[in-house]
C-alpha positions as CSV (number, residue, x, y, z in Angstrom):
1,M,5.5,197.8,-23.5
2,S,5.8,196.9,-19.8
3,D,3.9,199.9,-18.8
4,G,1.2,199.0,-21.2
5,H,1.0,195.4,-19.9
6,V,0.5,196.7,-16.4
7,A,-2.0,199.1,-17.5
8,E,-4.0,196.3,-18.9
9,G,-5.0,195.2,-15.3
10,H,-2.0,192.7,-14.2
11,P,-0.4,194.1,-11.0
12,K,3.4,193.8,-10.8
13,E,3.5,192.2,-7.3
14,V,1.1,189.4,-8.2
15,V,3.0,188.5,-11.3
16,T,6.4,188.4,-9.4
17,E,5.1,186.2,-6.6
18,S,3.5,183.9,-9.0
19,I,6.7,183.4,-11.1
20,L,9.2,183.0,-8.2
21,D,7.4,180.5,-5.9
22,F,10.0,177.6,-5.7
23,S,8.8,176.2,-2.4
24,E,7.3,173.0,-3.8
25,L,10.4,172.6,-6.0
26,E,12.7,173.1,-3.1
27,Q,10.7,170.6,-1.1
28,A,10.8,168.2,-3.9
29,I,14.6,168.7,-4.2
30,Q,15.1,168.3,-0.5
31,S,13.0,165.2,-0.5
32,F,15.0,163.8,-3.4
33,T,18.2,164.8,-1.8
34,R,17.3,163.1,1.4
35,R,16.2,160.0,-0.4
36,F,19.3,160.1,-2.6
37,D,21.6,160.5,0.4
38,Q,19.8,157.6,2.1
39,Y,20.2,155.6,-1.0
40,V,23.9,156.5,-1.3
41,Q,24.5,155.7,2.4
42,T,22.6,152.4,2.1
43,T,24.5,151.6,-1.1
44,V,27.9,152.5,0.4
45,A,27.1,150.5,3.6
46,S,26.0,147.6,1.4
47,C,29.2,147.9,-0.6
48,E,31.3,148.1,2.5
49,Q,29.6,145.0,4.0
50,A,30.0,143.2,0.7
51,R,33.7,144.2,0.6
52,I,34.2,143.0,4.2
53,E,32.4,139.8,3.4
54,S,34.4,139.5,0.2
55,E,37.7,140.0,2.1
56,A,36.7,137.4,4.6
57,Q,35.7,135.0,1.9
58,R,38.9,135.8,0.0
59,T,40.9,135.1,3.2
60,Q,39.1,131.8,3.6
61,D,39.6,130.9,0.0
62,Q,43.3,131.8,0.2
63,E,43.6,129.6,3.4
64,K,41.8,126.8,1.6
65,V,44.2,127.2,-1.4
66,R,47.2,127.1,0.9
67,S,45.8,124.1,2.6
68,L,45.1,122.4,-0.7
69,E,48.7,123.3,-1.9
70,R,50.1,121.8,1.4
71,E,48.0,118.7,0.8
72,R,49.1,118.5,-2.8
73,E,52.8,118.8,-1.7
74,D,52.2,116.2,1.0
75,A,50.5,114.0,-1.6
76,K,53.4,114.5,-4.0
77,H,55.9,113.7,-1.2
78,A,53.9,110.6,-0.2
79,Q,53.6,109.5,-3.8
80,K,57.4,110.0,-4.2
81,N,58.1,107.9,-1.1
82,L,55.6,105.3,-2.4
83,W,57.3,105.1,-5.7
84,E,60.7,104.9,-4.0
85,N,59.4,102.1,-1.8
86,V,57.9,100.3,-4.7
87,A,61.2,100.6,-6.6
88,S,63.1,99.5,-3.6
89,E,60.8,96.5,-3.1
90,R,61.0,95.6,-6.7
91,E,64.8,95.7,-6.5
92,A,64.8,93.7,-3.3
93,D,62.3,91.2,-4.9
94,A,64.6,90.9,-8.0
95,K,67.6,90.3,-5.7
96,L,65.6,87.8,-3.7
97,R,64.5,86.0,-6.9
98,S,68.1,85.9,-8.1
99,S,69.2,84.6,-4.7
100,V,66.5,81.9,-4.8
101,Q,67.5,80.9,-8.3
102,S,71.2,80.8,-7.2
103,L,70.2,78.7,-4.1
104,H,68.2,76.3,-6.4
105,A,71.2,75.9,-8.6
106,Q,73.4,75.3,-5.6
107,R,71.0,72.8,-4.3
108,E,70.9,71.0,-7.6
109,T,74.7,71.0,-7.6
110,L,74.9,69.8,-4.1
111,T,72.3,67.1,-4.7
112,Q,74.3,65.9,-7.7
113,R,77.5,66.2,-5.6
114,I,76.0,64.2,-2.7
115,G,74.9,61.5,-5.2
116,N,78.4,61.4,-6.5
117,L,79.9,61.3,-3.0
118,K,77.5,58.5,-2.0
119,A,78.6,56.5,-5.0
120,E,82.3,57.2,-4.2
121,V,81.8,56.3,-0.6
122,E,80.0,53.1,-1.5
123,E,82.8,52.3,-3.9
124,M,85.4,53.1,-1.3
125,R,83.5,51.0,1.3
126,M,83.4,48.1,-1.1
127,Q,87.1,48.5,-1.8
128,M,87.9,48.7,1.9
129,E,85.7,45.6,2.6
130,T,87.6,43.8,-0.2
131,R,90.9,44.9,1.2
132,K,89.9,44.0,4.7
133,H,88.7,40.6,3.5
134,H,91.9,40.2,1.6
135,K,94.0,41.2,4.7
136,Q,92.0,38.8,6.9
137,E,92.6,36.0,4.4
138,Q,96.3,36.9,4.4
139,I,96.4,36.8,8.2
140,Q,94.6,33.5,8.2
141,R,97.0,32.2,5.6
142,L,99.9,33.5,7.7
143,R,98.6,31.9,10.8
144,E,98.1,28.7,9.0
145,Q,101.5,28.9,7.6
146,V,103.0,29.7,11.0
147,R,101.2,26.7,12.4
148,R,102.4,24.4,9.7
149,N,105.9,25.7,9.7
150,A,106.2,26.0,13.5
151,P,109.1,23.6,13.7
152,E,111.0,25.1,10.8
153,L,110.1,28.6,12.1
154,A,111.5,27.8,15.6
155,Q,114.7,26.6,14.0
156,L,114.8,29.7,11.7
157,E,114.3,32.0,14.7
158,M,117.1,30.3,16.5
159,L,119.4,30.7,13.5
160,T,118.4,34.2,12.4
161,G,117.2,35.7,15.6
162,C,113.9,36.8,14.0
163,T,110.7,36.2,16.0
164,I,107.1,36.8,15.0
165,S,104.5,36.9,17.7
166,P,101.0,38.5,18.4
167,S,101.2,41.9,20.0
168,V,99.3,43.1,23.0
169,Q,97.1,45.2,20.8
170,A,94.6,43.3,18.7
171,G,95.3,43.2,15.0
172,T,99.1,43.8,15.4
173,I,102.1,41.5,15.5
174,D,105.6,42.1,17.0
175,L,108.7,41.5,14.9
176,G,111.7,40.9,17.0
177,F,115.3,40.9,15.7
178,S,118.3,39.7,17.6
179,L,121.8,38.2,16.7
180,L,122.6,41.5,15.1
181,H,125.4,42.6,17.4
182,A,128.5,40.5,18.0
183,E,129.1,42.0,21.5
184,D,125.4,41.6,22.5
185,P,123.7,39.0,20.4
186,T,120.7,38.8,22.7
187,R,119.8,42.4,22.2
188,T,116.4,42.4,20.6
189,Y,115.0,45.1,18.3
190,T,111.2,45.1,18.2
191,F,108.9,46.5,15.5
192,T,105.0,46.4,15.8
193,L,103.2,45.8,12.5
194,D,99.5,46.7,12.3
195,V,97.7,44.3,10.0
196,S,94.1,45.2,11.0
197,Q,93.7,48.0,8.4
198,P,93.6,47.9,4.6
199,T,97.1,49.4,4.6
200,Y,100.0,48.3,6.8
201,S,101.5,50.6,9.3
202,V,104.2,50.4,12.1
203,P,102.8,52.3,15.1
204,K,105.8,51.4,17.3
205,H,109.4,50.7,16.4
206,D,112.9,50.5,17.9
207,T,114.8,53.8,17.8
208,A,117.8,52.0,16.2
209,L,116.2,52.8,12.8
210,P,115.1,56.3,12.0
211,S,111.4,57.0,11.3
212,S,112.2,57.9,7.6
213,T,113.7,54.5,6.9
214,V,110.7,52.7,8.6
215,K,108.2,54.8,6.6
216,L,110.0,54.0,3.3
217,L,109.9,50.3,4.1
218,V,106.3,50.4,5.0
219,K,105.5,52.3,1.8
220,Q,107.2,49.6,-0.2
221,L,105.3,46.9,1.8
222,N,101.9,48.5,1.0
223,Q,102.9,48.7,-2.7
224,T,103.9,45.1,-3.0
225,G,102.1,43.3,-0.2
226,E,105.2,41.1,0.4
227,V,105.5,40.8,4.2
228,H,108.5,38.4,4.1
229,E,110.4,40.8,1.8
230,F,109.6,43.6,4.3
231,I,111.0,41.5,7.2
232,K,114.2,40.8,5.2
233,K,114.7,44.5,4.3
234,L,114.0,45.5,7.9
235,R,116.6,43.1,9.2
236,Q,119.1,44.2,6.6
237,A,118.6,47.9,7.6
238,L,119.0,47.0,11.2
239,L,122.2,45.1,10.4
240,Q,123.6,48.0,8.6
241,R,122.8,50.4,11.5
242,T,124.1,48.1,14.3
243,T,127.3,46.7,12.6
244,P,130.2,48.9,13.4
245,A,132.2,50.2,10.5
246,N,135.7,48.7,9.9
Protein backbone atom coordinates (compact mmCIF):
# COMPACT_ATOMS: atom_id res chain seq x y z
CA MET A 1 0.00 0.00 0.00
CA SER A 2 2.85 2.42 0.59
CA ASP A 3 4.18 1.87 -2.78
CA GLY A 4 0.82 2.51 -4.33
CA HIS A 5 0.44 5.75 -2.35
CA VAL A 6 3.76 7.00 -3.70
CA ALA A 7 2.83 5.96 -7.09
CA GLU A 8 -0.21 8.18 -6.90
CA GLY A 9 2.00 11.28 -7.19
CA HIS A 10 3.07 12.19 -3.44
CA PRO A 11 6.86 12.22 -3.13
CA LYS A 12 8.29 10.68 0.06
CA GLU A 13 10.57 13.59 0.96
CA VAL A 14 7.88 16.18 0.77
CA VAL A 15 5.60 14.17 3.00
CA THR A 16 8.32 13.63 5.62
CA GLU A 17 9.35 17.29 5.82
CA SER A 18 5.75 18.38 6.04
CA ILE A 19 5.01 16.02 8.96
CA LEU A 20 8.19 16.59 11.12
CA ASP A 21 8.46 20.43 11.05
CA PHE A 22 8.40 21.32 14.81
CA SER A 23 10.15 24.65 14.60
CA GLU A 24 7.14 26.73 15.39
CA LEU A 25 6.23 24.40 18.19
CA GLU A 26 9.74 24.52 19.58
CA GLN A 27 9.70 28.28 19.40
CA ALA A 28 6.39 28.36 21.11
CA ILE A 29 7.70 25.95 23.77
CA GLN A 30 10.85 27.96 24.25
CA SER A 31 8.86 31.17 24.49
CA PHE A 32 6.52 29.57 27.01
CA THR A 33 9.46 28.14 28.92
CA ARG A 34 11.12 31.55 29.07
CA ARG A 35 7.94 33.24 30.15
CA PHE A 36 7.26 30.47 32.71
CA ASP A 37 10.82 30.71 34.08
CA GLN A 38 10.42 34.47 34.36
CA TYR A 39 7.08 33.97 36.04
CA VAL A 40 8.57 31.39 38.42
CA GLN A 41 11.54 33.62 39.22
CA THR A 42 9.30 36.62 39.71
CA THR A 43 6.96 34.58 41.87
CA VAL A 44 9.85 33.13 43.91
CA ALA A 45 11.37 36.61 44.34
CA SER A 46 7.99 37.98 45.38
CA CYS A 47 7.53 35.10 47.82
CA GLU A 48 11.03 35.62 49.23
CA GLN A 49 10.39 39.35 49.60
CA ALA A 50 7.05 38.61 51.20
CA ARG A 51 8.75 36.09 53.50
CA ILE A 52 11.42 38.63 54.49
CA GLU A 53 8.79 41.29 55.06
CA SER A 54 6.69 38.77 56.98
CA GLU A 55 9.70 37.81 59.15
CA ALA A 56 10.43 41.46 59.81
CA GLN A 57 6.79 42.11 60.64
CA ARG A 58 6.68 39.00 62.84
CA THR A 59 9.80 40.19 64.66
CA GLN A 60 8.22 43.60 65.18
CA ASP A 61 5.00 41.98 66.31
CA GLN A 62 6.87 39.74 68.74
CA GLU A 63 8.74 42.76 70.10
CA LYS A 64 5.44 44.60 70.47
CA VAL A 65 3.94 41.57 72.22
CA ARG A 66 6.91 41.40 74.59
CA SER A 67 6.65 45.11 75.19
CA LEU A 68 2.93 44.78 75.86
CA GLU A 69 3.59 41.86 78.21
CA ARG A 70 6.19 43.93 80.07
CA GLU A 71 3.75 46.81 80.28
CA ARG A 72 1.07 44.40 81.51
CA GLU A 73 3.44 43.01 84.17
CA ASP A 74 4.42 46.55 85.17
CA ALA A 75 0.74 47.49 85.29
CA LYS A 76 -0.03 44.41 87.41
CA HIS A 77 2.85 45.26 89.75
CA ALA A 78 1.77 48.89 89.95
CA GLN A 79 -1.81 47.81 90.58
CA LYS A 80 -0.62 45.43 93.30
CA ASN A 81 1.39 48.21 94.93
CA LEU A 82 -1.61 50.51 94.58
CA TRP A 83 -3.91 48.04 96.32
CA GLU A 84 -1.33 47.44 99.02
CA ASN A 85 -1.00 51.19 99.53
CA VAL A 86 -4.77 51.57 99.60
CA ALA A 87 -5.06 48.74 102.12
CA SER A 88 -2.26 50.24 104.21
CA GLU A 89 -3.87 53.67 104.07
CA ARG A 90 -7.23 52.21 105.02
CA GLU A 91 -5.64 50.40 107.94
CA ALA A 92 -3.81 53.55 108.99
CA ASP A 93 -7.03 55.53 108.60
CA ALA A 94 -8.89 53.00 110.75
CA LYS A 95 -6.18 53.19 113.40
CA LEU A 96 -6.24 56.97 113.22
CA ARG A 97 -10.02 57.02 113.58
CA SER A 98 -9.74 54.66 116.55
CA SER A 99 -7.05 56.88 118.09
CA VAL A 100 -9.19 59.97 117.50
CA GLN A 101 -12.17 58.30 119.15
CA SER A 102 -9.95 57.23 122.06
CA LEU A 103 -8.62 60.78 122.38
CA HIS A 104 -12.17 62.17 122.31
CA ALA A 105 -13.13 59.74 125.06
CA GLN A 106 -10.04 60.69 127.05
CA ARG A 107 -10.82 64.35 126.54
CA GLU A 108 -14.36 63.83 127.79
CA THR A 109 -13.01 61.93 130.78
CA LEU A 110 -10.42 64.61 131.46
CA THR A 111 -13.01 67.35 131.07
CA GLN A 112 -15.24 65.60 133.58
CA ARG A 113 -12.26 64.99 135.87
CA ILE A 114 -11.19 68.63 135.61
CA GLY A 115 -14.71 69.69 136.53
CA ASN A 116 -14.67 67.35 139.51
CA LEU A 117 -11.22 68.59 140.54
CA LYS A 118 -12.32 72.18 140.27
CA ALA A 119 -15.28 71.40 142.51
CA GLU A 120 -13.01 69.56 144.95
CA VAL A 121 -10.46 72.40 144.91
CA GLU A 122 -13.19 74.94 145.49
CA GLU A 123 -14.56 72.86 148.33
CA MET A 124 -11.08 72.47 149.84
CA ARG A 125 -10.44 76.18 149.40
CA MET A 126 -13.65 76.98 151.22
CA GLN A 127 -12.73 74.51 153.95
CA MET A 128 -9.27 76.05 154.26
CA GLU A 129 -10.75 79.53 154.36
CA THR A 130 -13.14 78.36 157.04
CA ARG A 131 -10.32 76.75 159.02
CA LYS A 132 -8.11 79.79 158.55
CA HIS A 133 -10.90 82.05 159.73
CA HIS A 134 -11.48 79.72 162.64
CA LYS A 135 -7.77 79.75 163.50
CA GLN A 136 -7.65 83.50 163.25
CA GLU A 137 -10.62 83.71 165.55
CA GLN A 138 -8.89 81.33 167.95
CA ILE A 139 -5.72 83.43 167.84
CA GLN A 140 -7.72 86.56 168.44
CA ARG A 141 -9.53 84.93 171.34
CA LEU A 142 -6.22 83.71 172.74
CA ARG A 143 -4.73 87.16 172.46
CA GLU A 144 -7.74 88.66 174.10
CA GLN A 145 -7.61 86.00 176.78
CA VAL A 146 -3.89 86.62 177.31
CA ARG A 147 -4.55 90.33 177.58
CA ARG A 148 -7.33 89.86 180.08
CA ASN A 149 -5.49 87.23 182.05
CA ALA A 150 -2.13 88.94 181.95
CA PRO A 151 -1.82 89.31 185.74
CA GLU A 152 -2.97 85.76 186.40
CA LEU A 153 -0.79 84.53 183.55
CA ALA A 154 2.26 86.23 184.98
CA GLN A 155 1.62 84.64 188.34
CA LEU A 156 0.99 81.28 186.67
CA GLU A 157 4.20 81.55 184.68
CA MET A 158 6.07 82.34 187.88
CA LEU A 159 4.58 79.31 189.65
CA THR A 160 4.66 76.77 186.79
CA GLY A 161 7.59 78.03 184.71
CA CYS A 162 5.43 78.01 181.51
CA THR A 163 5.72 81.07 179.22
CA ILE A 164 3.82 81.87 176.03
CA SER A 165 5.26 84.57 173.76
CA PRO A 166 5.18 85.54 170.07
CA SER A 167 8.00 83.99 168.06
CA VAL A 168 10.30 85.76 165.62
CA GLN A 169 8.53 84.15 162.69
CA ALA A 170 5.05 85.53 161.97
CA GLY A 171 2.19 83.19 162.82
CA THR A 172 4.15 81.24 165.43
CA ILE A 173 4.39 81.32 169.22
CA ASP A 174 7.09 80.09 171.55
CA LEU A 175 6.20 77.84 174.47
CA GLY A 176 8.85 77.90 177.17
CA PHE A 177 9.02 75.44 180.06
CA SER A 178 11.23 75.86 183.14
CA LEU A 179 11.16 74.77 186.80
CA LEU A 180 11.42 71.17 185.57
CA HIS A 181 14.83 70.26 186.97
CA ALA A 182 15.60 70.61 190.68
CA GLU A 183 19.29 71.17 190.09
CA ASP A 184 18.75 73.76 187.34
CA PRO A 185 15.24 75.25 187.63
CA THR A 186 16.06 78.12 185.25
CA ARG A 187 16.78 75.73 182.39
CA THR A 188 14.14 76.56 179.77
CA TYR A 189 12.86 74.11 177.15
CA THR A 190 11.43 75.94 174.13
CA PHE A 191 8.87 74.67 171.58
CA THR A 192 7.68 76.74 168.58
CA LEU A 193 4.00 76.25 167.69
CA ASP A 194 2.86 77.29 164.19
CA VAL A 195 -0.74 78.58 164.33
CA SER A 196 -0.81 80.24 160.87
CA GLN A 197 -2.05 77.19 158.96
CA PRO A 198 -5.31 75.22 159.13
CA THR A 199 -3.43 72.52 161.04
CA TYR A 200 -1.00 73.03 163.90
CA SER A 201 2.67 72.10 163.59
CA VAL A 202 5.87 72.39 165.64
CA PRO A 203 8.67 73.46 163.27
CA LYS A 204 11.25 73.70 166.09
CA HIS A 205 11.49 72.02 169.46
CA ASP A 206 13.96 71.23 172.21
CA THR A 207 15.83 67.97 171.82
CA ALA A 208 14.86 66.94 175.33
CA LEU A 209 11.77 65.36 173.76
CA PRO A 210 12.13 62.98 170.81
CA SER A 211 10.43 63.93 167.51
CA SER A 212 8.07 60.94 167.74
CA THR A 213 6.62 62.20 171.03
CA VAL A 214 6.21 65.75 169.68
CA LYS A 215 4.50 64.46 166.50
CA LEU A 216 2.09 62.36 168.58
CA LEU A 217 1.13 65.36 170.75
CA VAL A 218 0.68 67.59 167.68
CA LYS A 219 -1.54 64.94 166.08
CA GLN A 220 -3.73 64.87 169.18
CA LEU A 221 -3.82 68.69 169.14
CA ASN A 222 -5.08 68.78 165.54
CA GLN A 223 -7.74 66.20 166.40
CA THR A 224 -9.07 68.05 169.48
CA GLY A 225 -8.05 71.65 168.91
CA GLU A 226 -7.39 72.00 172.67
CA VAL A 227 -4.23 74.12 172.93
CA HIS A 228 -4.18 74.25 176.75
CA GLU A 229 -4.41 70.43 176.89
CA PHE A 230 -1.50 70.24 174.45
CA ILE A 231 0.60 72.53 176.69
CA LYS A 232 -0.23 70.42 179.75
CA LYS A 233 0.73 67.16 178.03
CA LEU A 234 3.88 68.74 176.63
CA ARG A 235 4.97 69.81 180.14
CA GLN A 236 4.14 66.39 181.56
CA ALA A 237 6.24 64.71 178.87
CA LEU A 238 9.12 67.05 179.59
CA LEU A 239 8.80 66.43 183.31
CA GLN A 240 8.99 62.67 182.75
CA ARG A 241 12.08 63.05 180.55
CA THR A 242 13.95 65.45 182.84
CA THR A 243 13.11 63.98 186.25
CA PRO A 244 15.79 61.49 187.21
CA ALA A 245 14.59 58.02 188.15
CA ASN A 246 14.75 57.09 191.86
